[in-house]
C-alpha positions, 0 to 999 in steps of 0.5 A: 500500500502506498504511503498516504503523505501529509493530509493536506495533499492526500488523495483517496486512491480507490484501488488501494482502499484500506480494509473495512472502507468501501466507497459507493460512487465516483465523486468526492468523499468529503472532509470527514471521510477523507480524514478517516481514510487517511488514518486507516491508511496509516494504521494498515501500512504500519509505517507510523506509530500512532499510539502506545497501544496499537493492538487496541486501535481500530476504525469501525467499518465505514461505507462512503456514499460519494458526492456524485450520488448527491448530485444524481439525487438532486438532478433526479428529483429536480431539487436544484430549483428548490435550492435556488428558491431557498437561496432567494428566500421564496421557499420555506424550510418545511417545503424544502424538507418535504421535497428532499424527504420524498425524493426518489433514490438513484437506482444505481446507488439504491442497488449498491446500498442493498448489496451493502445491507445484505452483508451488514446487520449491525446498528448504523449511524449515517453521518455527513461528510460534506465538501466544506466540512472539517476544514481548519477554518470552519468545522461545521461541527454539529451543523449537519444531521446524523441519524442512528438506525438499529438496522433490524428487520427484513431487508426492504424495511432496512433499506427504506430506513437507511435511504430515509436517513440519507435523505435527512442528512441531504436535506440538512445540507441546506437547512437553516443551521447550515445556511446561517453558519456558512453565511457567517463563515462567508462560505457559499452554502448553495454550492455545497455538496454532501457525501455520506459516511455510514458507520457501524455503531460500536457498542454492545447489546445489554440485557435490557435491550439497550445498545451502547458502548462502554464509553465515547468521547472527543479529544483535542491535541491542544487545550486553548482554554486551560483551567489551571496554570499547571495545564499547558496548551499542548497538553490537550483536552478530552471529554468523555461520557458513558454510552453513545458519544452524542452526550460528549459533543452535546450540551450535557454533563460530561467528564473533562480532563487533560491527559497530562493531569487527568485528575485535575478537573475544571469542576474542582475537588469538592464532592458536591461540585463533582456530583453536580457536573457528572453524567447522570444519563446515557444515550443508547439505541433501544432494540425493542422500540428501535428508537434513539433514547436516553436512560437514567444511570440508575435505570441501567445499573442492573444490566451493565456489569462494567460500570465499576470501571467508570465510577465511584460509589457515593457514601453519605452524600459526602465521600467516594469509595471504590465501586465493587465489581459485584455492585448492588443494583441500588448502589449510588454510582457517580460517573467520575471515571476515576478508575480509568483516569487514575490508573491503567488497571482496567484500561490504559486509557489516558496514555492511549489517548495522550500518545494518539493525539501527539502522534496524529498531530505529528503525522497530520502536521497540525493540531487535531481533534478526534471522536472515539468510542471504547468498547469490549468485543468477544474474540475467539482465542484458540478454543476459548472466548476472550473479551478484549477492549478496543479503541475505535476512531470514528472521526479525525480532523484538523483543529483550527488554530486559535489566534494569540490572546491579545492582552485584555485590560478590564476597566476598573473605573466604571460606576457600578450603575453602569455595569451590566455583568461581571464573570469570573469563569469566561472562556475565550478572549476578545473585546467588542465595543458599542453593542446596542442591543440585549436579547434577554430570556427573562429567567424568572419567567422561564418555564421549561415546559414552554422551552421550545416555544421560547426558543422559537421566539428567540429565533424570530427576534434573531431574524430582526438582527440580520447584519447587526450584533446583540448580547444574548442572555438566558438561563442555563445552557443555550442550544441544549436539546433539553429545555430543563437545562436551558433554552433549546435554540438551534444555531440559526436561532442565535446566529447573529449574537456576538456575545452569549451569556449563560446564567445560573438560576435555581435548577439551571446552570451554565456548562463550561462547554469544552469540546462540544459542537456548541463551543466549536461553532461559537469559536468559529463564529467569533462569538464571546461566551460568558457564563454567570454563576451568581451563587459564586460571586458573579454579578448581573444588573437585573434592575437595569434589565427589569426597568428598561422597556422592551423594543418588541412585544414578546411573551418571554423575551425582552429586547433592550436597546442601550443607545450609548452602546455596551462594551464587552471584555473577555480576558481568557488569561484571567478568565474575567468577563465584564460588560458596561455602558 
């Protein structure tokens, strides 16, 4: 097999595809699939040491549907006119989706997918791999759809579900999130082309009919926002969860650490803070209902015998002890991941991830981020069966370089009455002057049962600010999928915000979003992020927000104009944030 050379110059050679990789069609494979094929070449050639435990490293079986199939789908169903009408704002997103989701699949591609499914009966995830995606300057992280399917039942049912999943990803090529993101990146969204990456879902079927891996996550070879002076930028960052990796890249509780000092965590060492920041539910595929869902940790304990590897038992709400292998179903297990972060007794997880990121950055030639899954497989060894753990790379892409932090001097002579907020836990760096508008979801009126209605109200107000900037303030986590955690907006519904403020209030709490798609998209869009923990000494001038009149007549949201303008300071070095007029 020929050496692939550097990623920037790498071209996929269909005559020498790595084992486990197949391509349907003759067009481009897109950014996401290209990175995966590149690493597969390196692993198979054996010319580069990618990690200290190469026998554990795997790539899931992957089938790529190239961009020429997308072109055929567009032409066959006369969708070019749909895209043009969408570009001219003469067609709604709902009508666009109907046209895409009812489109006929090209016969040649259909036959290829049938042959693929005749040999594949494992659960599948259908992912985007567009031309614009996974570039260092704009990742499009989480902008396009991904669809999980159980791949159960007769072939006719399975092919129908797979093709519908592909149609959903195709439609997301021109969806509102993709359009708004591309416009902010000055990328021509109407010219985008989409390849599809179909991968085996790595995992195990448990006794409760739930299918999921032991753990999954994302890792970055650079940590641009270290939470301690003892952690360097080059030490990297990792974000892990139990179950499917959707919770690692979404706005949910996850465990964040640096491979250099895995037990020095952002949330600190206080037991209450560790419990509050720890994952309390997992994402999984339900084999019985064939649905993607989440389950509380307490509901899966009885059917997952390996949770002792990932957590500790909380005693008397005040201290942790080691969770025994034969733990009781009602054991209060907290997913601290200490057993695999503090030693190699079960899994050499930290040295594996650390060495993998260092070596991938070296061979790719720039900082990288990866998505991965770890699970156990039962292998035949002579006449016996042995259970072995494997680390699966599901995505590799270049990581954008962060501009050097310029010095941000926060003013100290501003009258208290002119201060909008102060924060001591910001991420990022920058100064924005003269923002005249605040969009505030009134946290004391926020009703999570109306969360989706509130998000749509924010989206309509966001449209008013096309070409203008504003400060967005609301309770809990912006862009979560769970309204009990915050306001469930899509990217397109907050795309014009220059500053995003997350406010702690009652049960709602910001989440320092290291490693999530949300944070990657904010960073690429040059948005500044300010979490406010009022209970920890941060400050919000609620009196100012309450007393000012709203520019719009809305039920849950106020739009406040500050004619003098607001100046925003975010100092990533001191982690201080400050807004005043």
